[in-house]
Structures are given as C-alpha cells and as structure tokens.
SEVEX-418062 format. One line per field, with one value per residue: residue in one letter; x, y, z of N, C-alpha, C in turn. Coordinates in steps of 0.05 Angstrom, whole numbers, plus 5000, padded with zeros to 4 digits. Last residue first. Layout:
% residues N
res = (A|...);
n.X = (X|...);
n.Y = (Y|...);
n.Z = (Z|...);
ca.X = (X|...);
ca.Y = (Y|...);
ca.Z = (Z|...);
c.X = (X|...);
c.Y = (Y|...);
c.Z = (Z|...);
//
This chain:
% residues 305
res = (X|X|X|X|X|X|X|X|X|X|X|X|X|X|X|X|X|X|X|X|X|X|X|X|X|X|X|X|X|X|X|X|X|X|X|X|X|X|X|X|X|X|X|X|X|X|X|X|X|X|X|X|X|X|X|X|X|X|X|X|X|X|X|X|X|X|X|X|X|X|X|X|X|X|X|X|X|X|X|X|X|X|X|X|X|X|X|X|X|X|X|X|X|X|X|X|X|X|X|X|X|X|X|X|X|X|X|X|X|X|X|X|X|X|X|X|X|X|X|X|X|X|X|X|X|X|X|X|X|X|X|X|X|X|X|X|X|X|X|X|X|X|X|X|X|X|X|X|X|X|X|X|X|X|X|X|X|X|X|X|X|X|X|X|X|X|X|X|X|X|X|X|X|X|X|X|X|X|X|X|X|X|X|X|X|X|X|X|X|X|X|X|X|X|X|X|X|X|X|X|X|X|X|X|X|X|X|X|X|X|X|X|X|X|X|X|X|X|X|X|X|X|X|X|X|X|X|X|X|X|X|X|X|X|X|X|X|X|X|X|X|X|X|X|X|X|X|X|X|X|X|X|X|X|X|X|X|X|X|X|X|X|X|X|X|X|X|X|X|X|X|X|X|X|X|X|X|X|X|X|X|X|X|X|X|X|X|X|X|X|X|X|X|X|X|X|X|X|X|X|X|X|X|X|X);
n.X = (4108|4064|4072|4066|4059|4099|4075|4038|4008|3969|4005|3999|3974|3947|3988|4040|4110|4147|4150|4218|4250|4250|4254|4309|4362|4400|4405|4464|4504|4569|4618|4682|4745|4774|4761|4701|4696|4657|4616|4601|4541|4484|4463|4459|4428|4380|4357|4308|4282|4233|4193|4163|4200|4235|4229|4242|4295|4316|4307|4340|4390|4415|4484|4529|4538|4542|4491|4476|4480|4432|4400|4377|4361|4371|4358|4366|4318|4288|4305|4339|4394|4427|4441|4408|4356|4321|4250|4178|4120|4114|4146|4196|4226|4220|4201|4200|4221|4219|4270|4328|4389|4448|4493|4561|4613|4642|4619|4571|4590|4611|4566|4533|4564|4625|4673|4690|4724|4718|4696|4689|4634|4602|4581|4580|4523|4483|4479|4424|4428|4434|4481|4528|4530|4527|4474|4448|4466|4440|4387|4384|4393|4348|4308|4320|4356|4415|4455|4523|4562|4617|4663|4704|4765|4817|4881|4941|4988|5048|5067|5104|5126|5155|5198|5240|5298|5312|5349|5380|5428|5423|5385|5380|5407|5403|5352|5360|5399|5371|5335|5368|5388|5339|5282|5218|5169|5170|5192|5185|5193|5164|5202|5208|5193|5241|5254|5228|5202|5159|5158|5192|5164|5178|5210|5223|5202|5204|5181|5196|5214|5222|5288|5342|5356|5365|5418|5448|5455|5445|5404|5339|5302|5301|5258|5265|5248|5237|5227|5225|5254|5249|5260|5284|5284|5302|5355|5348|5373|5370|5384|5414|5424|5476|5497|5518|5531|5484|5432|5367|5314|5263|5195|5140|5080|5054|4997|4983|4956|4929|4913|4881|4893|4964|5005|5002|5040|5068|5070|5086|5046|5020|4983|4913|4861|4850|4911|4965|4974|5023|5062|5075|5096|5077|5095|5105|5154|5187|5179|5210|5261|5267|5226|5174|5152|5113|5065|5037|5027|5010|5055|5079|5024|5026|5048|5007|5017);
n.Y = (5082|5076|5124|5160|5232|5290|5346|5385|5378|5344|5304|5291|5280|5324|5356|5313|5311|5347|5398|5396|5333|5282|5246|5243|5237|5280|5288|5298|5301|5286|5294|5266|5258|5257|5206|5180|5119|5062|5073|5068|5035|5026|5001|5038|5078|5069|5127|5163|5178|5151|5126|5082|5040|5023|4968|4953|4967|4932|4883|4886|4939|4995|5003|5049|5118|5156|5175|5216|5271|5301|5282|5227|5219|5159|5114|5089|5066|5029|4958|4921|4924|4917|4957|4951|4963|5003|5011|4997|4958|4905|4875|4853|4875|4930|4976|5046|5103|5141|5154|5148|5158|5175|5227|5227|5214|5182|5133|5143|5146|5094|5062|5083|5075|5042|5051|5042|5103|5148|5211|5264|5306|5361|5376|5331|5332|5345|5324|5333|5362|5406|5461|5483|5500|5453|5439|5478|5464|5414|5430|5457|5414|5383|5417|5419|5362|5373|5354|5345|5322|5285|5277|5226|5224|5186|5194|5212|5158|5119|5060|5001|4962|4907|4892|4853|4865|4835|4772|4732|4754|4772|4740|4763|4770|4822|4824|4792|4824|4871|4849|4833|4883|4909|4865|4864|4886|4855|4823|4759|4740|4698|4660|4681|4708|4757|4757|4798|4825|4868|4918|4975|5041|5112|5154|5183|5144|5122|5148|5200|5190|5122|5092|5098|5092|5038|5035|5101|5156|5166|5121|5142|5146|5120|5073|5042|4989|4963|4897|4850|4826|4862|4918|4974|5028|5047|5043|5059|5055|5070|5027|5003|4951|4920|4895|4901|4852|4823|4874|4903|4949|4940|4946|4954|4971|4994|5002|5051|5064|5124|5167|5174|5137|5122|5092|5046|4984|4922|4858|4789|4731|4665|4649|4656|4639|4631|4660|4681|4749|4796|4842|4907|4973|5036|5101|5151|5154|5154|5204|5234|5214|5231|5290|5314|5335|5302|5283|5233|5240|5274|5295|5251|5208|5138|5093|5046|4976);
n.Z = (5505|5545|5595|5655|5648|5657|5695|5706|5750|5734|5684|5613|5566|5549|5529|5501|5503|5480|5499|5517|5529|5549|5510|5499|5526|5484|5416|5375|5319|5299|5249|5230|5193|5146|5126|5156|5196|5207|5265|5332|5347|5385|5428|5468|5447|5400|5365|5327|5282|5282|5323|5322|5327|5365|5367|5315|5312|5350|5326|5279|5285|5247|5231|5265|5245|5206|5196|5231|5224|5269|5310|5342|5408|5446|5500|5547|5559|5534|5534|5513|5505|5548|5585|5629|5629|5674|5671|5673|5649|5601|5569|5578|5535|5537|5585|5570|5606|5644|5660|5624|5629|5621|5630|5618|5634|5602|5606|5579|5526|5518|5524|5481|5433|5426|5376|5324|5314|5371|5400|5444|5464|5493|5540|5597|5643|5680|5746|5786|5853|5907|5901|5883|5832|5803|5812|5782|5732|5728|5729|5681|5647|5657|5637|5583|5558|5518|5464|5441|5390|5379|5330|5314|5277|5249|5277|5247|5244|5245|5212|5204|5148|5117|5061|5026|4993|4928|4922|4938|4951|5003|5051|5116|5163|5177|5198|5245|5272|5283|5320|5361|5378|5396|5407|5374|5359|5298|5260|5231|5167|5121|5073|5002|4957|4969|5040|5094|5155|5196|5222|5246|5252|5245|5264|5202|5145|5080|5037|5028|4960|4938|4945|4949|5001|5007|4988|4999|4996|5066|5102|5126|5189|5237|5267|5330|5370|5430|5457|5510|5549|5592|5551|5516|5469|5421|5378|5311|5244|5180|5127|5086|5068|5029|4984|4927|4904|4909|4918|4926|4939|4984|4980|5026|5059|5119|5160|5210|5274|5302|5357|5401|5440|5448|5430|5375|5380|5370|5397|5394|5411|5413|5352|5332|5342|5395|5423|5467|5486|5467|5497|5471|5469|5441|5420|5439|5463|5419|5396|5432|5421|5368|5359|5315|5270|5254|5283|5241|5171|5132|5111|5085|5063|5074|5021|4988|5000);
ca.X = (4123|4079|4058|4078|4050|4088|4095|4052|4032|3961|3988|4013|3992|3931|3976|4016|4085|4147|4129|4193|4249|4251|4227|4292|4335|4400|4391|4443|4489|4543|4603|4654|4728|4774|4789|4716|4694|4681|4625|4613|4570|4496|4465|4473|4456|4388|4375|4320|4308|4253|4213|4149|4186|4235|4225|4215|4276|4317|4293|4311|4381|4397|4456|4522|4532|4567|4502|4471|4504|4449|4391|4399|4350|4379|4352|4390|4329|4295|4290|4312|4376|4420|4454|4437|4363|4345|4274|4202|4139|4103|4121|4174|4226|4210|4216|4186|4226|4194|4254|4301|4370|4429|4472|4535|4595|4648|4646|4570|4578|4628|4589|4525|4555|4596|4663|4687|4711|4732|4697|4703|4653|4615|4566|4593|4546|4476|4496|4438|4418|4430|4455|4528|4529|4552|4496|4444|4473|4469|4397|4380|4412|4375|4308|4324|4331|4402|4435|4500|4552|4589|4655|4676|4750|4793|4859|4918|4975|5026|5069|5080|5130|5130|5194|5211|5287|5307|5334|5353|5427|5420|5405|5367|5404|5429|5357|5342|5405|5394|5325|5352|5406|5356|5303|5244|5175|5154|5210|5173|5207|5162|5185|5217|5187|5220|5263|5232|5221|5169|5140|5192|5175|5167|5187|5230|5203|5212|5176|5174|5215|5210|5260|5331|5354|5340|5396|5443|5468|5448|5431|5357|5307|5308|5272|5253|5268|5226|5243|5211|5253|5236|5255|5284|5278|5288|5343|5355|5357|5380|5364|5416|5397|5466|5478|5508|5551|5508|5447|5394|5330|5289|5218|5160|5097|5066|5018|4978|4979|4926|4930|4879|4871|4939|5001|5002|5016|5075|5054|5092|5062|5030|4999|4941|4869|4842|4882|4955|4970|4995|5062|5061|5102|5078|5091|5080|5130|5188|5167|5182|5250|5264|5251|5182|5172|5137|5089|5036|5039|4989|5037|5091|5043|5013|5051|5023|5000);
ca.Y = (5087|5054|5113|5137|5207|5269|5325|5387|5395|5371|5308|5302|5259|5302|5363|5331|5301|5319|5392|5410|5359|5304|5249|5260|5234|5260|5297|5281|5317|5274|5306|5273|5257|5282|5213|5192|5148|5074|5057|5086|5035|5042|4985|5013|5083|5059|5104|5154|5191|5144|5149|5107|5044|5051|4983|4947|4979|4961|4889|4882|4911|4984|5000|5022|5097|5145|5156|5188|5255|5302|5305|5236|5228|5187|5125|5102|5086|5053|4981|4912|4931|4893|4956|4947|4935|5001|5003|5012|4969|4924|4884|4845|4846|4916|4951|5021|5084|5134|5140|5158|5143|5162|5212|5234|5229|5211|5136|5139|5169|5117|5059|5083|5102|5039|5058|5019|5080|5137|5182|5255|5284|5350|5384|5349|5320|5336|5338|5314|5361|5379|5449|5471|5521|5469|5423|5477|5490|5416|5414|5472|5436|5372|5409|5443|5375|5361|5372|5336|5346|5282|5296|5234|5226|5202|5176|5221|5181|5131|5089|5014|4981|4919|4901|4860|4860|4856|4795|4725|4740|4791|4735|4762|4742|4813|4838|4783|4797|4872|4862|4813|4862|4920|4883|4852|4883|4872|4842|4781|4740|4724|4662|4669|4679|4747|4760|4773|4826|4842|4897|4952|5017|5087|5145|5181|5168|5115|5120|5195|5206|5148|5092|5098|5119|5049|5022|5073|5140|5178|5132|5124|5153|5149|5082|5062|4998|4983|4920|4866|4813|4836|4908|4945|5017|5066|5029|5069|5043|5082|5037|5032|4963|4936|4880|4922|4874|4814|4854|4896|4934|4955|4929|4964|4951|5003|4985|5040|5054|5097|5159|5194|5131|5137|5093|5073|4999|4950|4878|4816|4748|4688|4643|4662|4646|4610|4656|4664|4721|4788|4813|4889|4945|5018|5073|5148|5154|5131|5181|5238|5211|5202|5276|5300|5351|5302|5293|5250|5227|5258|5314|5261|5231|5164|5105|5071|5000);
ca.Z = (5480|5532|5573|5641|5659|5640|5692|5681|5753|5739|5708|5636|5576|5559|5555|5500|5512|5472|5479|5518|5516|5568|5521|5482|5539|5505|5440|5387|5338|5305|5272|5225|5216|5161|5133|5135|5193|5194|5243|5312|5347|5365|5403|5474|5449|5426|5367|5352|5287|5261|5326|5321|5301|5359|5391|5325|5293|5355|5351|5277|5283|5268|5223|5254|5264|5216|5177|5239|5224|5245|5295|5324|5382|5439|5473|5535|5578|5518|5543|5520|5483|5533|5559|5632|5624|5659|5684|5664|5669|5620|5558|5596|5540|5514|5581|5573|5584|5632|5679|5621|5646|5602|5643|5606|5653|5602|5616|5608|5538|5516|5542|5509|5442|5432|5402|5341|5303|5348|5398|5420|5469|5469|5516|5578|5629|5654|5727|5769|5825|5897|5907|5909|5852|5802|5824|5811|5742|5727|5751|5705|5646|5664|5666|5599|5565|5542|5474|5457|5403|5386|5350|5313|5302|5245|5274|5262|5233|5259|5214|5216|5169|5125|5089|5027|5020|4947|4912|4933|4925|4981|5030|5090|5153|5166|5174|5224|5265|5264|5295|5347|5367|5374|5415|5380|5388|5316|5274|5248|5193|5134|5096|5028|4958|4952|5013|5080|5133|5186|5229|5229|5264|5235|5281|5230|5161|5107|5040|5046|4984|4935|4946|4922|4991|5016|4973|5004|4976|5039|5098|5111|5161|5237|5243|5313|5351|5411|5448|5490|5524|5594|5578|5518|5495|5438|5400|5338|5266|5205|5146|5091|5065|5052|5001|4945|4904|4924|4901|4935|4920|4980|4973|5007|5048|5093|5150|5184|5258|5292|5335|5379|5421|5454|5459|5386|5373|5374|5383|5403|5393|5427|5375|5329|5315|5377|5423|5445|5492|5465|5490|5489|5461|5464|5414|5423|5481|5436|5383|5430|5448|5373|5360|5340|5284|5238|5296|5265|5193|5146|5125|5110|5059|5078|5048|4987|5000);
c.X = (4150|4091|4076|4060|4065|4081|4083|4073|4048|3985|3982|3993|4006|3947|3960|4005|4063|4120|4131|4175|4220|4249|4226|4263|4315|4373|4391|4430|4466|4528|4576|4642|4699|4757|4790|4743|4710|4676|4650|4625|4580|4527|4479|4478|4472|4419|4378|4338|4322|4281|4236|4167|4172|4219|4222|4209|4248|4298|4294|4297|4351|4392|4441|4492|4525|4563|4529|4483|4500|4472|4406|4388|4373|4366|4361|4384|4352|4307|4298|4295|4347|4402|4449|4452|4393|4352|4297|4226|4162|4126|4107|4147|4202|4208|4203|4205|4213|4197|4227|4281|4343|4410|4452|4514|4568|4629|4655|4598|4577|4617|4607|4549|4548|4587|4633|4676|4712|4717|4711|4705|4666|4635|4578|4576|4558|4498|4489|4454|4434|4420|4454|4502|4527|4553|4522|4466|4470|4479|4428|4391|4409|4396|4335|4325|4336|4375|4420|4481|4525|4580|4625|4670|4721|4775|4833|4894|4951|5014|5044|5087|5103|5136|5165|5205|5259|5296|5330|5337|5398|5419|5402|5387|5391|5427|5383|5348|5386|5401|5348|5342|5391|5373|5321|5264|5201|5161|5196|5195|5197|5176|5186|5198|5196|5217|5241|5246|5223|5188|5150|5174|5173|5179|5173|5206|5213|5216|5182|5167|5190|5211|5248|5301|5342|5335|5369|5422|5464|5464|5433|5384|5326|5315|5277|5271|5255|5248|5228|5228|5237|5233|5240|5279|5278|5280|5329|5340|5367|5363|5378|5395|5398|5439|5465|5487|5544|5530|5471|5407|5357|5306|5242|5181|5116|5084|5028|5002|4969|4951|4924|4896|4869|4919|4976|4994|5018|5051|5064|5078|5067|5048|5007|4957|4898|4853|4876|4924|4959|4993|5033|5064|5089|5082|5092|5076|5104|5164|5167|5167|5220|5253|5246|5211|5184|5160|5114|5063|5039|5001|5016|5072|5054|5034|5036|5025|5017);
c.Y = (5099|5061|5094|5130|5184|5244|5302|5366|5397|5390|5337|5304|5269|5280|5340|5336|5322|5306|5364|5402|5370|5331|5273|5264|5251|5261|5274|5296|5300|5291|5292|5284|5265|5282|5238|5202|5158|5103|5071|5069|5054|5043|5000|4996|5057|5062|5095|5130|5181|5156|5143|5132|5071|5057|5013|4965|4976|4976|4920|4891|4910|4954|4988|5021|5071|5123|5144|5167|5226|5283|5307|5258|5239|5194|5154|5113|5101|5074|5005|4935|4923|4899|4932|4944|4930|4971|4999|5001|4984|4935|4904|4854|4837|4886|4935|4997|5058|5113|5130|5143|5156|5146|5202|5216|5237|5228|5165|5143|5167|5142|5083|5081|5102|5065|5054|5025|5056|5112|5174|5224|5276|5328|5372|5355|5339|5322|5327|5330|5341|5380|5421|5459|5510|5491|5438|5461|5491|5443|5415|5456|5452|5394|5398|5436|5398|5376|5358|5359|5339|5307|5294|5253|5234|5200|5193|5203|5188|5155|5100|5044|4988|4937|4910|4867|4870|4848|4816|4748|4732|4778|4755|4761|4740|4785|4828|4797|4786|4844|4862|4824|4841|4898|4890|4873|4870|4866|4858|4797|4764|4722|4690|4673|4666|4717|4749|4779|4798|4846|4870|4931|4994|5064|5120|5174|5163|5141|5110|5166|5201|5164|5120|5096|5121|5077|5034|5062|5110|5159|5143|5138|5133|5158|5112|5067|5017|4995|4939|4890|4827|4823|4882|4937|4986|5054|5048|5053|5054|5073|5047|5043|4994|4948|4897|4910|4897|4835|4845|4877|4928|4938|4946|4943|4963|4980|4995|5024|5044|5090|5131|5187|5151|5134|5108|5073|5027|4967|4906|4836|4775|4704|4668|4655|4650|4615|4634|4662|4707|4757|4803|4860|4927|4989|5057|5119|5150|5131|5157|5215|5215|5197|5247|5289|5338|5317|5292|5259|5245|5244|5298|5279|5240|5186|5131|5083|5025);
c.Z = (5487|5506|5558|5618|5643|5656|5675|5677|5727|5743|5712|5660|5602|5571|5567|5527|5509|5479|5468|5494|5517|5556|5540|5493|5524|5519|5460|5411|5348|5325|5274|5251|5209|5186|5151|5144|5169|5188|5230|5290|5326|5368|5381|5449|5454|5428|5396|5347|5313|5266|5307|5322|5300|5333|5385|5349|5304|5337|5356|5303|5283|5263|5246|5249|5250|5237|5186|5220|5230|5247|5268|5307|5365|5412|5470|5507|5565|5537|5527|5532|5488|5510|5542|5606|5624|5654|5664|5678|5656|5637|5576|5586|5557|5519|5557|5569|5590|5610|5667|5639|5645|5619|5621|5618|5641|5618|5617|5620|5569|5529|5542|5528|5471|5444|5404|5369|5321|5339|5372|5421|5442|5478|5491|5553|5610|5639|5699|5748|5809|5869|5897|5918|5881|5824|5824|5825|5773|5738|5752|5729|5672|5664|5674|5629|5584|5546|5496|5465|5416|5402|5355|5336|5296|5270|5269|5256|5251|5242|5228|5219|5181|5149|5092|5056|5021|4973|4933|4922|4918|4954|5008|5068|5126|5154|5161|5198|5243|5255|5274|5320|5351|5362|5392|5389|5395|5344|5296|5261|5209|5161|5109|5050|4984|4952|4995|5054|5120|5162|5220|5240|5244|5251|5270|5246|5189|5122|5069|5051|5002|4961|4944|4922|4963|5007|4981|4986|4979|5021|5069|5107|5148|5209|5244|5288|5331|5395|5430|5483|5503|5566|5576|5547|5493|5465|5420|5359|5293|5228|5171|5109|5067|5047|5023|4964|4922|4925|4917|4915|4931|4962|4968|5002|5027|5084|5123|5175|5231|5276|5327|5355|5398|5432|5467|5415|5385|5363|5390|5386|5406|5409|5390|5354|5311|5349|5402|5447|5467|5470|5491|5478|5480|5454|5440|5414|5465|5456|5402|5417|5448|5402|5367|5337|5308|5252|5279|5273|5217|5170|5140|5125|5085|5072|5050|5014|5000);
//
C-alpha cells in the first residue's frame, strides 16, 4: 500500500524521544486464531497505525539496506526499535521520498518467495540479526512498516433537556441536582455510544422508558437493548453509526430519528472525521408530551412508548 504523505503522519517535528513515548510494546497472549506474539501499537487513542509495504532493491555487490535504526527501549525481552530515516546513497535511499520516516517501526522482513520474519517488538540486536540474515542474492528485501497518523475522530455534540441543564447549574452552585454531562465528546471507530457516553459522565437514564422484553413496566436493562432508557435522538450525522438491528427497529418504530445508544456503534469514519448531533433523553424535551399525557403539575405520565 502507498505510504501516507509526510503531512498525514503524526508529529513530523518530533525527535526520537518523542516518538518513543508514542509507541507501546506488548506481548499478546495466544488465542484460537494466532499464537503468542509481540505487538507495537500507538500509545493513545487519537493515533492509529497503518501498515506500509515496500521492497528495498539489493544485490550481492550492494547488500546493505541503509536503514538508520535506533534502540528506543528494551525490557523483559521486549524491544522498541525506531527508524530514523535512511543513509544517503544507500539502497533504501533509492525509494520514493517519504517511504521511510523518522518514528516508523519495522513489522516484518523477508526475501521474495521466502518466509516472513517478524520484527515487531524485537530488541535491537535481534532486529539487526534478522535483517542481516536476508540473503542479498535472493533479491530485494521486502519490508513491512508501521506508521502513525491522526485517527479520524467523531465529535458528538449533545443537547440536554432544559430540566437537566438547570439541575446541572444547581449542582455546580452547590445544590443537589443531576449533572447533565459534557456538551461535546470525542469518539473513534468501534466505540459503543452508550458505554462511551457513560464513561464521560453523560447521564442516560430515562425513567419513563418502557421495558421491551417484559412488555410492562420501566427500568434500565443494563445495555442489553431491551429498554429505551438510553435512547437518543439523532439530529444530524447518523450515517456514521452502525445499522439498526431488527429488535431496535421494532422498539423505535414510532421514532425514526431515535437510536438505542447501547446498540449504536461508531462505524468507519471519513478521513477528516465527522460530527454527530444528538439529543439525550429526548422524552425530556419540551412539547414531547401533549397536555393530555401530563398530570396537573405538568409532569408526564407513564405511557407505553
């Protein structure tokens, strides 16, 4: 795959110490699909790693690769080796500009038709040993790198019922009240809307929501998609969320703009990110209930929707 442009890579101005803090090395346990392995990944959610494949031409007369490697850390058999560019006039220098950047990490190496040798998470000496073992007579060195870039983000802009806003103001002044939560949160692809919002202090608890599984009564189902306590109204940007399942469509049939936050997952985002505008606890907004559905004090009565 073509490497991201240098402008798309994070922190082009960073020195190697800065890059060392932006990668983390872990030993991943074996599972049903793969054996135990080492993994190098970004240290914060705002960044993502992309894989870059390339072939550095070599010959027996010019066997060197010309990679500038720097040991950034080693502990308990795990290592972090960073690339610091290429040596002038080397085989690697013949690649297109930007093919190898400071802060990139090596993932694997092989010769054409040969087995893949993993380099991810290896200490410096082991990394050099694998690269030195590649036979230049077999042709170029086929490398895979990882490079960090800004991860596309979803900005979720929240609207709260006026009663919740007033309660938040009361809480801030020292009175009792429920804090409405932040007005804006940032999420990334794969995030569950309910879990992410609760983790950031957004209250999702509609006391009038009906239990779908029992058919009667109200109450929080704990994120199982059997009630509507976490329902939100999507005002704009809903196309970035996962599609509704059959049960969610049935539960929200009368409210085409609503989503169950527990079932909504941030899907693939465009390169520049996106914005999602939602109303939290949509039943709490003014004029949702008609006068005939409220008690003498203007508070809504329970109803099965």
